[in-house]
N, CA, C and O atoms as a DFTB+ gen file, in Angstrom:
660 C
 N C O
     1  1       0.906      -1.103       0.051
     2  2      -0.161       0.050       0.142
     3  2       0.984       1.331      -0.061
     4  3       2.028       1.414       0.585
     5  1       0.591       2.175      -0.976
     6  2       1.348       3.371      -1.169
     7  2       0.926       4.100      -0.198
     8  3      -0.216       3.838       0.181
     9  1       1.589       5.106       0.441
    10  2       1.545       6.077       1.243
    11  2       1.352       7.566       0.676
    12  3       2.123       8.024      -0.167
    13  1       0.348       8.238       1.159
    14  2       0.445       9.662       0.352
    15  2       1.373      10.661       1.289
    16  3       1.858      10.310       2.365
    17  1       1.500      11.697       0.814
    18  2       2.334      12.672       1.315
    19  2       2.495      12.677       3.089
    20  3       3.403      12.343       3.850
    21  1       1.038      13.268       3.289
    22  2       0.753      13.470       4.730
    23  2       0.805      12.300       5.610
    24  3       0.951      12.512       6.814
    25  1       0.678      10.745       5.060
    26  2       1.046       9.927       5.723
    27  2       2.574       9.819       5.766
    28  3       3.040       9.558       6.875
    29  1       3.303       9.951       4.907
    30  2       4.897       9.782       4.797
    31  2       5.484      10.857       5.908
    32  3       6.309      10.566       6.773
    33  1       4.928      12.076       5.719
    34  2       5.413      13.028       6.886
    35  2       5.063      12.533       8.184
    36  3       5.850      12.867       9.070
    37  1       3.986      11.747       8.567
    38  2       3.293      11.487      10.038
    39  2       4.779      10.267      10.227
    40  3       5.405      10.253      11.287
    41  1       5.115       9.437       9.185
    42  2       6.139       8.316       9.448
    43  2       7.293       9.046       9.691
    44  3       7.884       8.759      10.732
    45  1       7.749       9.893       9.013
    46  2       9.127      10.737       9.053
    47  2       9.193      11.250      10.454
    48  3      10.182      10.999      11.142
    49  1       8.130      12.000      10.944
    50  2       7.923      12.492      12.137
    51  2       8.097      11.601      13.271
    52  3       8.870      11.947      14.165
    53  1       7.432      10.419      13.353
    54  2       7.344       9.710      14.223
    55  2       8.719       8.737      14.517
    56  3       9.122       8.262      15.579
    57  1       9.345       8.624      12.942
    58  2      10.477       7.978      13.144
    59  2      11.911       8.953      13.652
    60  3      12.928       8.431      14.107
    61  1      11.752      10.254      13.487
    62  2      12.703      11.446      13.803
    63  2      12.567      11.488      15.393
    64  3      13.533      11.720      16.120
    65  1      11.440      11.274      15.806
    66  2      11.293      11.651      17.476
    67  2      11.914      10.338      18.202
    68  3      12.601      10.400      19.221
    69  1      11.579       9.176      17.541
    70  2      12.460       7.801      18.147
    71  2      13.824       8.079      17.876
    72  3      14.584       8.079      18.844
    73  1      14.352       8.350      16.578
    74  2      15.882       8.661      16.586
    75  2      16.575       9.516      17.488
    76  3      17.677       9.300      17.992
    77  1      15.658      10.747      17.688
    78  2      16.484      11.915      18.527
    79  2      16.613      11.084      19.882
    80  3      17.717      11.143      20.424
    81  1      15.500      10.221      20.576
    82  2      16.036       9.812      21.752
    83  2      16.717       8.405      21.861
    84  3      16.997       7.813      22.904
    85  1      16.893       8.056      20.782
    86  2      17.448       6.473      20.809
    87  2      18.846       6.619      21.297
    88  3      19.408       7.714      21.275
    89  1      19.514       5.356      21.811
    90  2      20.883       5.025      22.078
    91  2      21.601       4.296      20.977
    92  3      22.792       4.526      20.762
    93  1      20.955       3.473      20.311
    94  2      21.349       3.030      19.039
    95  2      20.600       2.364      18.069
    96  3      19.424       2.053      18.259
    97  1      21.241       2.116      16.991
    98  2      20.658       1.739      15.898
    99  2      20.812       0.485      15.135
   100  3      21.976       0.280      14.792
   101  1      20.173      -0.180      14.869
   102  2      20.873      -1.579      14.139
   103  2      19.656      -1.749      12.795
   104  3      18.449      -1.730      13.032
   105  1      20.093      -1.876      11.717
   106  2      19.299      -1.734      10.496
   107  2      19.742      -3.313      10.125
   108  3      20.910      -3.675      10.262
   109  1      18.853      -4.073       9.715
   110  2      18.959      -5.364       9.107
   111  2      18.128      -5.924       7.916
   112  3      16.899      -5.856       7.940
   113  1      18.765      -6.445       6.937
   114  2      17.934      -6.958       5.561
   115  2      17.053      -8.188       6.086
   116  3      17.625      -9.159       6.581
   117  1      15.755      -8.146       5.984
   118  2      14.921      -9.023       6.276
   119  2      13.910      -9.965       5.350
   120  3      12.969     -10.658       5.734
   121  1      14.430      -9.756       3.966
   122  2      13.890     -10.495       3.115
   123  2      14.002     -11.926       3.147
   124  3      15.121     -12.436       3.196
   125  1      12.864     -12.695       3.124
   126  2      13.009     -14.107       3.246
   127  2      12.446     -14.433       4.807
   128  3      12.425     -15.603       5.190
   129  1      12.032     -13.436       5.608
   130  2      11.482     -13.565       7.216
   131  2      10.271     -13.788       7.058
   132  3       9.575     -12.997       6.422
   133  1       9.723     -15.024       7.660
   134  2       8.444     -15.217       7.657
   135  2       7.632     -14.284       8.389
   136  3       8.217     -13.332       8.907
   137  1       6.309     -14.395       8.531
   138  2       5.417     -13.243       9.002
   139  2       5.245     -13.844      10.603
   140  3       4.885     -13.062      11.483
   141  1       5.474     -15.019      10.863
   142  2       5.643     -15.393      12.254
   143  2       6.668     -15.188      12.770
   144  3       6.579     -14.850      13.950
   145  1       7.955     -15.276      12.226
   146  2       9.200     -14.776      12.714
   147  2       9.126     -13.161      12.986
   148  3       9.517     -12.707      14.061
   149  1       8.664     -12.419      12.071
   150  2       8.823     -10.844      12.283
   151  2       7.616     -10.509      13.574
   152  3       7.849      -9.652      14.426
   153  1       6.398     -11.271      13.561
   154  2       5.504     -11.122      14.624
   155  2       6.276     -11.286      15.999
   156  3       6.237     -10.441      16.894
   157  1       7.007     -12.517      16.060
   158  2       7.604     -12.773      17.328
   159  2       8.655     -12.066      17.751
   160  3       8.920     -12.011      18.952
   161  1       9.458     -11.376      16.729
   162  2      10.533     -10.352      16.676
   163  2       9.795      -9.043      17.380
   164  3      10.294      -8.562      18.397
   165  1       8.669      -8.521      16.839
   166  2       7.983      -7.157      17.298
   167  2       7.543      -7.487      18.858
   168  3       7.482      -6.580      19.688
   169  1       7.246      -8.839      19.182
   170  2       6.738      -8.812      20.400
   171  2       7.810      -8.701      21.386
   172  3       7.705      -7.985      22.381
   173  1       8.904      -9.451      21.099
   174  2      10.109      -9.474      21.858
   175  2      10.695      -7.856      21.980
   176  3      11.135      -7.367      23.021
   177  1      10.595      -7.188      20.724
   178  2      11.140      -5.926      20.697
   179  2      10.286      -4.990      21.772
   180  3      10.890      -4.182      22.477
   181  1       9.167      -5.112      21.838
   182  2       8.302      -4.362      22.715
   183  2       8.704      -4.509      23.747
   184  3       9.105      -3.518      24.357
   185  1       8.763      -5.949      24.418
   186  2       9.020      -6.117      25.771
   187  2      10.671      -5.633      26.114
   188  3      10.956      -5.497      27.303
   189  1      11.638      -5.402      25.176
   190  2      12.852      -5.268      25.490
   191  2      13.164      -3.635      25.353
   192  3      14.287      -3.146      25.475
   193  1      12.073      -2.972      25.106
   194  2      12.502      -1.499      24.702
   195  2      13.065      -0.935      23.488
   196  3      13.717       0.077      23.229
   197  1      12.634      -1.852      22.871
   198  2      13.387      -1.773      21.191
   199  2      11.963      -1.285      20.244
   200  3      10.846      -1.803      20.240
   201  1      12.474      -0.095      19.467
   202  2      11.532       0.310      18.365
   203  2      11.733      -0.260      17.169
   204  3      12.753       0.031      16.543
   205  1      10.780      -1.184      16.638
   206  2      11.309      -1.978      15.497
   207  2      10.279      -1.563      14.431
   208  3       9.075      -1.745      14.609
   209  1      10.731      -1.062      13.437
   210  2      10.101      -0.466      12.043
   211  2      10.411      -1.001      10.850
   212  3      11.594      -1.321      10.730
   213  1       9.746      -1.182       9.985
   214  2      10.271      -1.475       8.448
   215  2       9.724      -0.215       7.740
   216  3       8.561       0.128       7.948
   217  1      10.345       0.325       7.098
   218  2      10.149       1.799       6.531
   219  2      11.057       1.945       5.130
   220  3      12.124       1.342       5.015
   221  1      10.613       2.662       4.258
   222  2      11.460       2.795       3.091
   223  2      12.593       3.659       3.580
   224  3      12.540       4.436       4.534
   225  1      13.727       3.393       2.722
   226  2      15.051       4.113       3.175
   227  2      14.691       5.354       3.232
   228  3      14.890       5.946       4.292
   229  1      13.978       6.168       1.944
   230  2      14.277       7.499       1.661
   231  2      13.389       7.923       2.790
   232  3      13.561       9.130       2.962
   233  1      12.537       7.452       3.604
   234  2      11.944       8.173       4.740
   235  2      12.797       7.962       5.848
   236  3      12.636       8.885       6.646
   237  1      13.628       7.148       6.235
   238  2      14.382       6.747       7.272
   239  2      15.284       7.605       7.121
   240  3      15.640       8.070       8.203
   241  1      15.961       8.135       6.006
   242  2      17.168       8.882       5.751
   243  2      16.655      10.321       6.160
   244  3      17.408      11.147       6.676
   245  1      15.400      10.547       5.910
   246  2      14.823      11.946       6.208
   247  2      14.585      12.029       7.629
   248  3      14.819      13.085       8.216
   249  1      14.094      10.906       8.304
   250  2      13.919      10.877       9.910
   251  2      15.434      11.049      10.513
   252  3      15.584      11.861      11.426
   253  1      16.391      10.419      10.101
   254  2      17.557      10.710      11.081
   255  2      18.297      11.671      10.818
   256  3      19.205      12.006      11.578
   257  1      18.027      12.299       9.656
   258  2      18.569      13.870       9.397
   259  2      18.688      14.715      10.881
   260  3      17.721      14.839      11.633
   261  1      19.768      15.161      11.109
   262  2      19.520      16.094      12.212
   263  2      19.734      15.240      13.590
   264  3      19.709      15.915      14.620
   265  1      19.878      14.265      13.684
   266  2      20.082      13.214      14.932
   267  2      21.620      12.600      14.805
   268  3      22.341      12.858      13.841
   269  1      21.930      11.941      15.664
   270  2      23.279      11.328      15.958
   271  2      23.192      10.068      14.854
   272  3      24.207       9.503      14.446
   273  1      21.940       9.737      14.461
   274  2      22.056       8.682      13.123
   275  2      22.293       9.084      12.028
   276  3      22.266       8.236      11.137
   277  1      22.576      10.342      11.694
   278  2      22.711      10.840      10.493
   279  2      23.658      10.245       9.749
   280  3      23.421      10.082       8.552
   281  1      25.071       9.748      10.376
   282  2      25.761       9.162       9.757
   283  2      25.632       7.805       8.971
   284  3      26.561       7.287       8.352
   285  1      24.358       7.299       9.077
   286  2      23.845       6.184       8.481
   287  2      23.311       6.332       7.082
   288  3      23.206       5.456       6.224
   289  1      22.971       7.695       7.011
   290  2      22.135       7.806       5.504
   291  2      22.572       7.308       4.256
   292  3      21.770       7.048       3.359
   293  1      24.052       7.125       4.117
   294  2      24.479       6.597       2.819
   295  2      24.589       4.989       2.827
   296  3      24.897       4.361       1.814
   297  1      24.290       4.350       4.144
   298  2      24.407       2.969       4.262
   299  2      23.074       2.422       3.934
   300  3      22.943       1.198       3.894
   301  1      22.105       3.175       3.704
   302  2      20.773       2.523       3.919
   303  2      20.136       2.233       2.300
   304  3      19.652       2.983       1.453
   305  1      20.396       0.803       2.351
   306  2      20.378       0.321       0.995
   307  2      19.707      -0.967       1.045
   308  3      20.085      -1.770       1.899
   309  1      18.693      -1.304       0.188
   310  2      18.021      -2.356       0.345
   311  2      16.732      -2.630       1.234
   312  3      16.481      -1.625       1.899
   313  1      16.014      -3.457       1.414
   314  2      14.818      -3.650       2.357
   315  2      15.329      -3.946       3.636
   316  3      15.900      -4.978       3.989
   317  1      15.008      -2.710       4.446
   318  2      15.750      -2.897       5.848
   319  2      14.723      -2.674       6.884
   320  3      13.730      -1.964       6.724
   321  1      15.063      -3.412       8.102
   322  2      14.129      -3.461       9.325
   323  2      15.096      -2.449      10.313
   324  3      16.288      -2.626      10.566
   325  1      14.391      -1.553      10.698
   326  2      15.219      -0.485      11.701
   327  2      14.461      -0.994      13.212
   328  3      13.313      -1.218      13.597
   329  1      15.803      -1.023      13.772
   330  2      15.577      -1.398      15.418
   331  2      16.303      -0.231      16.240
   332  3      17.517      -0.045      16.154
   333  1      15.560       0.444      16.947
   334  2      16.332       1.719      17.687
   335  2      16.084       0.992      19.145
   336  3      15.055       0.413      19.496
   337  1      17.167       1.156      19.823
   338  2      17.154       1.023      21.509
   339  2      16.786       2.079      21.976
   340  3      17.428       3.110      21.775
   341  1      15.833       2.056      22.596
   342  2      15.318       3.418      23.325
   343  2      15.118       3.379      24.968
   344  3      14.448       4.187      25.611
   345  1      15.826       2.297      25.477
   346  2      16.015       2.395      26.984
   347  2      17.274       1.578      27.130
   348  3      17.751       1.867      28.227
   349  1      17.961       0.764      26.569
   350  2      19.308       0.561      26.784
   351  2      19.959       0.349      25.595
   352  3      19.466      -0.308      24.677
   353  1      21.530       1.105      25.544
   354  2      21.941       0.891      24.252
   355  2      22.012      -0.382      23.667
   356  3      21.626      -0.384      22.498
   357  1      22.419      -1.571      24.148
   358  2      22.632      -3.094      23.654
   359  2      21.316      -3.771      23.286
   360  3      21.367      -4.925      22.862
   361  1      20.072      -3.116      23.418
   362  2      18.750      -3.906      23.396
   363  2      18.642      -4.198      21.773
   364  3      18.410      -5.346      21.393
   365  1      18.792      -3.280      20.970
   366  2      18.580      -3.719      19.717
   367  2      19.331      -4.619      19.194
   368  3      18.838      -5.594      18.626
   369  1      20.773      -4.413      19.314
   370  2      21.882      -5.333      19.299
   371  2      21.390      -6.939      19.616
   372  3      21.398      -7.854      18.792
   373  1      20.964      -7.019      21.025
   374  2      20.667      -8.334      21.682
   375  2      19.349      -8.883      20.575
   376  3      19.381     -10.047      20.176
   377  1      18.376      -8.073      20.197
   378  2      17.402      -8.708      19.518
   379  2      17.700      -8.986      18.382
   380  3      17.350     -10.101      17.994
   381  1      18.378      -8.179      17.520
   382  2      18.662      -8.870      16.097
   383  2      19.502     -10.274      16.071
   384  3      19.296     -11.303      15.426
   385  1      20.581      -9.917      17.063
   386  2      21.518     -11.165      17.173
   387  2      20.803     -12.314      17.571
   388  3      21.079     -13.395      17.051
   389  1      19.741     -12.203      18.599
   390  2      18.909     -13.519      19.041
   391  2      18.224     -14.021      17.835
   392  3      18.361     -15.174      17.427
   393  1      17.342     -12.957      17.170
   394  2      16.521     -13.615      15.938
   395  2      17.540     -14.052      14.700
   396  3      17.207     -14.916      13.889
   397  1      18.604     -13.479      14.650
   398  2      19.533     -14.074      13.332
   399  2      20.005     -15.496      13.755
   400  3      20.190     -16.335      12.874
   401  1      20.191     -15.775      14.949
   402  2      20.510     -17.085      15.123
   403  2      19.490     -18.363      14.670
   404  3      19.776     -19.553      14.533
   405  1      18.463     -17.813      14.528
   406  2      17.331     -19.088      14.173
   407  2      16.823     -18.575      12.797
   408  3      15.880     -19.200      12.312
   409  1      17.354     -17.456      12.060
   410  2      16.906     -16.962      10.845
   411  2      18.167     -16.339      10.226
   412  3      18.675     -15.274      10.575
   413  1      18.673     -17.308       9.080
   414  2      19.756     -16.931       8.432
   415  2      19.445     -15.705       7.314
   416  3      20.339     -15.027       6.808
   417  1      18.421     -15.593       7.109
   418  2      17.748     -14.559       6.292
   419  2      18.010     -13.068       6.823
   420  3      18.201     -12.167       6.005
   421  1      18.014     -12.843       8.068
   422  2      18.265     -11.675       8.801
   423  2      19.624     -11.250       9.023
   424  3      20.326     -11.609       9.968
   425  1      20.005     -10.333       7.938
   426  2      21.254     -10.011       7.969
   427  2      21.601      -8.574       8.342
   428  3      21.098      -7.684       7.656
   429  1      22.520      -8.203       9.498
   430  2      22.718      -7.158       9.799
   431  2      23.410      -6.174       8.823
   432  3      24.190      -6.702       8.032
   433  1      23.277      -5.022       8.758
   434  2      23.740      -4.279       7.601
   435  2      24.113      -2.803       8.230
   436  3      24.917      -2.134       7.581
   437  1      23.766      -2.439       9.034
   438  2      23.953      -1.166       9.724
   439  2      23.738      -1.156      11.256
   440  3      22.755      -1.485      11.920
   441  1      25.040      -0.645      11.643
   442  2      25.225      -0.724      13.274
   443  2      25.315       0.739      13.804
   444  3      26.379       1.190      13.379
   445  1      24.706       1.615      14.497
   446  2      25.394       2.721      14.698
   447  2      25.111       3.195      16.251
   448  3      24.146       2.838      16.925
   449  1      25.994       3.934      16.598
   450  2      26.014       4.191      18.040
   451  2      26.647       5.446      18.360
   452  3      27.686       5.695      17.749
   453  1      26.176       6.377      19.290
   454  2      27.232       7.757      19.629
   455  2      27.519       8.405      18.367
   456  3      28.586       9.009      18.257
   457  1      26.692       8.357      17.386
   458  2      27.174       9.277      16.323
   459  2      27.995       8.861      15.236
   460  3      28.427       9.570      14.327
   461  1      28.231       7.194      15.488
   462  2      29.205       6.611      14.717
   463  2      28.868       5.411      13.874
   464  3      28.405       4.446      14.482
   465  1      29.001       5.329      12.769
   466  2      28.612       4.350      11.741
   467  2      29.517       3.367      11.931
   468  3      30.643       3.487      11.446
   469  1      29.120       2.125      12.746
   470  2      30.047       1.097      12.948
   471  2      29.954      -0.190      11.812
   472  3      28.851      -0.343      11.287
   473  1      30.829      -0.926      11.493
   474  2      30.917      -2.192      10.741
   475  2      29.714      -3.231      11.263
   476  3      29.403      -3.317      12.451
   477  1      29.172      -3.898      10.346
   478  2      28.108      -4.738      10.872
   479  2      28.542      -5.636      11.803
   480  3      27.755      -5.990      12.681
   481  1      29.697      -6.084      11.768
   482  2      30.449      -7.277      12.606
   483  2      30.233      -6.656      13.975
   484  3      29.809      -7.416      14.845
   485  1      30.446      -5.473      14.275
   486  2      30.069      -4.898      15.678
   487  2      28.757      -5.015      16.339
   488  3      28.456      -4.404      17.364
   489  1      27.906      -5.921      15.631
   490  2      26.541      -6.175      16.189
   491  2      27.071      -7.027      17.649
   492  3      26.507      -6.856      18.730
   493  1      28.131      -7.868      17.476
   494  2      28.403      -8.778      18.762
   495  2      28.580      -7.821      19.794
   496  3      27.959      -7.933      20.851
   497  1      29.419      -6.835      19.570
   498  2      30.034      -5.879      20.657
   499  2      28.693      -4.977      21.163
   500  3      28.524      -4.842      22.375
   501  1      27.955      -4.499      20.419
   502  2      26.520      -3.908      20.540
   503  2      25.827      -4.683      21.783
   504  3      25.491      -4.274      22.895
   505  1      25.749      -5.862      21.216
   506  2      24.756      -6.971      21.928
   507  2      25.342      -7.231      23.370
   508  3      24.542      -7.442      24.282
   509  1      26.791      -7.226      23.637
   510  2      27.320      -7.841      24.775
   511  2      27.425      -6.435      25.738
   512  3      28.059      -6.334      26.788
   513  1      26.614      -5.381      25.063
   514  2      26.740      -4.094      26.300
   515  2      25.883      -4.798      27.463
   516  3      25.004      -5.645      27.298
   517  1      26.376      -4.210      28.779
   518  2      25.705      -4.751      29.929
   519  2      24.097      -3.999      29.816
   520  3      23.995      -2.891      29.289
   521  1      22.967      -4.678      30.328
   522  2      21.869      -3.918      30.722
   523  2      22.143      -3.014      31.715
   524  3      23.194      -2.967      32.354
   525  1      20.878      -2.061      31.884
   526  2      20.870      -0.998      32.852
   527  2      21.176      -1.636      34.094
   528  3      22.056      -1.174      34.821
   529  1      20.495      -2.704      34.414
   530  2      20.562      -3.453      35.983
   531  2      21.819      -4.020      35.905
   532  3      22.320      -4.017      37.029
   533  1      22.567      -4.514      35.059
   534  2      23.863      -4.965      35.097
   535  2      24.634      -4.269      35.360
   536  3      25.345      -4.641      36.294
   537  1      24.922      -3.059      34.810
   538  2      25.653      -1.751      34.730
   539  2      25.650      -1.215      35.924
   540  3      26.766      -0.896      36.334
   541  1      24.447      -0.941      36.858
   542  2      24.486      -0.634      38.139
   543  2      25.081      -1.449      39.044
   544  3      25.844      -0.950      39.871
   545  1      24.817      -2.893      39.032
   546  2      25.371      -3.949      39.738
   547  2      26.850      -4.040      39.820
   548  3      27.450      -4.281      40.868
   549  1      27.399      -3.843      38.696
   550  2      28.929      -3.511      38.226
   551  2      29.354      -2.541      38.896
   552  3      30.411      -2.736      39.496
   553  1      28.761      -1.320      39.012
   554  2      29.316       0.029      39.569
   555  2      29.174      -0.258      41.043
   556  3      30.110      -0.006      41.801
   557  1      27.999      -0.793      41.498
   558  2      27.904      -0.905      43.006
   559  2      29.049      -1.845      43.603
   560  3      29.504      -1.789      44.746
   561  1      29.415      -2.717      42.582
   562  2      30.353      -3.739      43.312
   563  2      31.863      -3.145      43.299
   564  3      32.748      -3.500      44.077
   565  1      31.995      -2.149      42.245
   566  2      33.364      -1.491      42.348
   567  2      33.177      -0.423      43.535
   568  3      34.204      -0.156      44.159
   569  1      32.241       0.082      43.839
   570  2      32.194       0.803      45.087
   571  2      32.145       0.226      46.223
   572  3      32.511       0.932      47.163
   573  1      31.739      -1.070      46.522
   574  2      32.026      -1.844      47.513
   575  2      33.246      -2.504      47.683
   576  3      33.536      -2.929      48.801
   577  1      34.049      -2.660      46.676
   578  2      35.547      -3.349      46.988
   579  2      36.270      -2.667      47.850
   580  3      36.967      -3.354      48.597
   581  1      36.321      -1.366      47.990
   582  2      37.618      -0.882      48.994
   583  2      36.868      -1.091      50.217
   584  3      37.594      -1.664      51.029
   585  1      35.621      -0.843      50.716
   586  2      35.169      -1.307      51.809
   587  2      35.370      -2.896      52.309
   588  3      35.763      -3.276      53.412
   589  1      34.957      -3.744      51.096
   590  2      35.198      -5.114      51.729
   591  2      36.719      -5.302      51.815
   592  3      36.869      -5.984      52.829
   593  1      37.769      -5.087      51.352
   594  2      39.231      -4.978      51.637
   595  2      39.393      -4.639      52.783
   596  3      39.956      -5.407      53.563
   597  1      38.964      -3.466      53.164
   598  2      39.282      -3.006      54.670
   599  2      38.534      -3.753      55.680
   600  3      38.940      -3.873      56.836
   601  1      37.624      -4.170      55.318
   602  2      36.620      -5.190      56.264
   603  2      37.455      -6.493      56.424
   604  3      37.278      -7.151      57.450
   605  1      38.210      -6.852      55.640
   606  2      38.978      -8.410      55.554
   607  2      40.273      -8.056      56.226
   608  3      40.891      -8.902      56.871
   609  1      40.775      -6.589      56.061
   610  2      41.927      -6.532      56.761
   611  2      41.685      -6.489      58.271
   612  3      42.454      -7.126      58.992
   613  1      40.625      -5.753      58.838
   614  2      40.476      -5.747      60.163
   615  2      40.206      -7.236      60.599
   616  3      40.739      -7.768      61.573
   617  1      39.456      -7.738      59.888
   618  2      39.065      -9.195      60.315
   619  2      40.402     -10.154      60.478
   620  3      40.482     -10.882      61.468
   621  1      41.428     -10.139      59.502
   622  2      42.523     -10.505      59.486
   623  2      43.378     -10.247      60.980
   624  3      43.848     -11.083      61.752
   625  1      43.376      -8.981      61.041
   626  2      43.959      -8.318      62.349
   627  2      43.355      -9.099      63.403
   628  3      44.078      -9.808      64.103
   629  1      42.057      -9.045      63.601
   630  2      41.488      -9.534      64.767
   631  2      41.631     -11.016      64.888
   632  3      41.587     -11.576      65.983
   633  1      41.801     -11.643      63.770
   634  2      41.885     -13.243      63.802
   635  2      43.475     -13.490      64.608
   636  3      43.735     -14.383      65.414
   637  1      44.361     -12.457      64.132
   638  2      45.765     -12.723      64.382
   639  2      45.968     -12.334      65.960
   640  3      46.740     -13.009      66.642
   641  1      45.251     -11.222      66.523
   642  2      45.191     -11.077      67.833
   643  2      44.482     -12.207      68.655
   644  3      45.001     -12.466      69.740
   645  1      43.426     -12.879      68.309
   646  2      42.806     -13.598      69.004
   647  2      43.927     -15.043      69.050
   648  3      44.208     -15.595      70.114
   649  1      44.389     -15.430      67.904
   650  2      45.128     -16.535      67.957
   651  2      46.731     -16.268      69.109
   652  3      47.202     -17.106      69.879
   653  1      47.168     -15.063      68.892
   654  2      48.159     -14.520      69.781
   655  2      48.079     -14.446      71.545
   656  3      48.961     -14.276      72.387
   657  1      46.600     -14.658      71.655
   658  2      46.174     -14.450      73.072
   659  2      45.918     -15.688      73.680
   660  3      45.553     -15.735      74.854
């Protein structure tokens, strides 16, 4: 179904709003993907905070203009599925990586983060970024490390004095 001008403007505006707030973008060729696979991917995307959309490249190119994803405009070629991480930087990478395992037709073409166009092979790096909860727990572990060491030193000193007595 062809879109008229006003419908295209709505799509571009919606995509531009998402792109302005997104942490990362993964675009993948989806040709040959079944309706069932796409439905499952969309469901998982909603659950994981990923905005997933199939849209014409010219509309996507206009939508990312003026955002940190402007660097991908020249790489938007072929039928692409756009996955924007809206909550966690690695969410889109994890989603595409997970579904590419069971669907060899899903091929990553564009990976972008922090205003940089990355090679498609960097999907693995993007997917391995920690979730927000994992990052917080890693940070807290780093904060607790010095206190834990001091407590161990005091315990060791107390044990030595106890044995000496």
